[in-house]
N, C-alpha and C positions, 0 to 999 in steps of 0.2 A: 558398775561404780554405783553404792548401797546411797540411795536418797533416802536422806535423815533432814531436811531442812527444816520440814514442816514439825518436826517431833520435837517437844521443851514449847510448844506455845499454848499447852491449853489450857495452865494454871493464870492465875491474877496475879499481880505483884503488889505488895501492899507497902508505906513507905518505910515500912519497919522490917522484911521481909528481906530474911538473907539466904534470900534465890539467887543462883549460877547460875551460866549458860550451859545447856546439858543435864538439868534437870529434870525427871521425867515424871506422870505421875505413872501409877501402877497400869494403865490401859496404855499409855505409850512404851512402856516398858516391852508388855507383850508385844505390840506393833514393828517395833525394835527386833524385836526375837523368830517374829514370822516372817518377815523381810529379807531379814539374814540369810535363813533356812531357804528360801527360796531362792535367793541371789547364789545358792551354791547348788542350784536345780536338787532341792532334798525336799521331803514333803515337812513340813511345821503342821504338826499334832497338839492340839490345846487339850488338857485335862487329860492324859495318858495315863491308866490303871495298871499300879502296878500290888503286889503283894506287900503289905504290912507288919511288922514285928510287934508294933504297938498298939493299933485299933482294934477295938470292940470283934469288927467286922474282919480281919486279916486283910484288908486294902486300903490304897490310898493311892491320889491322883494326882500324878508330877503337873503343874503348869505346863511346857511347854516342854516338848521333844521331838528331836530332828529325826526322821528317817530316812535312809538310801534307797532312792526309787527300784534300785537292783535288787540288792538282796533284802529288804524289806528289815533289817537292822538299826534299830535306833544307836546314832550319830554320837547325837548330843542331847544333856538334860536340863533342864531350865525351870528352878524354884525361884518364885519374885515374892521378895517381902519388902517391908517397910522397913527403912534405912534405922527408924527405932523401935525394931523389934524385939521383944523380950528372950527369955530363952528358950520356951514353949516351941514357937516357929523354927529356932535351931535346932530341938531335939528331932520336931517335925521332917525337917528339911535330909536332915541324918539318916532317918527310917528311908524315905519317901530317893532319894539323891543314893540310898547305900543300897537299894533294890532292885537297881535297874543294870544293866550289862549295857555299858557305852563307853567310850573314851573321856568325852568331856564332860562337865557336870559342874553347873554354874549355880550360885548364887547370885540372882542378879538384887541388886536393893537399890532402890528409888529413892527419891528423896523430895516428892512434890506432889501435894495435893492440889486440887484447885484454887485452894483459896490459902495454903500455909506450906512452909516448909518441915520436912522431918528432921527434927536432930539427931546427930548419931548415936545411936545406942550402943556400943560397942561388946554387944552378947555377941557377933559372930566372930569379931576379932577375939575374943575370951575364949574361942571354942576351935580356933586356929588348928590344935593341935588335932584335933577328933574328927575336922575334917579334913586336913590334909591325910590323916591316915584312910581315909575313902577317896581320897583323889579328887577332893570337891576345892573349887576356886570359890573367893570372895570377888564381886565386881558389881562396884556403884556404877550408878546412871551417867555421871558428868564423866570418869575416864572410859564409858565403852561408848562414847559420845563423841571425845573427842581420841579417838584411833584404835582403841581396844577391840573394839566388834569387828570393826578393818583388821585387824591381827587377829584374832578368833577364826576371821572365814579365811584366812589365809591360811593359817594352820591346820582348822577343817581337812581346807584343798588339797592342802599340801600331803596329809595323814592320809585320803581318801581317793589320790590321784584325781584330782579335779582340776582341768582347765579352763580359765574363763576367756 
């Protein structure tokens, strides 16, 4: 069972804060992704380099990638963005996740900072058709903390025939 009860606790709440249970900081989002990969027996790797179609260097880093220990193939790739992101991160995520071969591609949107919450900008949702063309899913922190990460673990496990 994935341990998550210590996540979502690193930010403080102010009186006018609209924080909800399950809102994570960028670091907690990364930790949740790392733990879920380990739960599956995969190798979670941060800052994985892929080719880029839009950078001057021709390279870009993906925040987290899960690799199968046996085949060394990428299984899932995650970009982490603030829920208030604008168009530039959407284009970056389309570039990076579009340049990796793996069955699961996810943009994980976090909504907490150390002392505040982030409003949802809606830019990811406005680009849903472009994201869907590359089989990229959008997931919010509160949804992942409320069972969708467990669902993803089951889905990946089923695809890879992993028994836990």
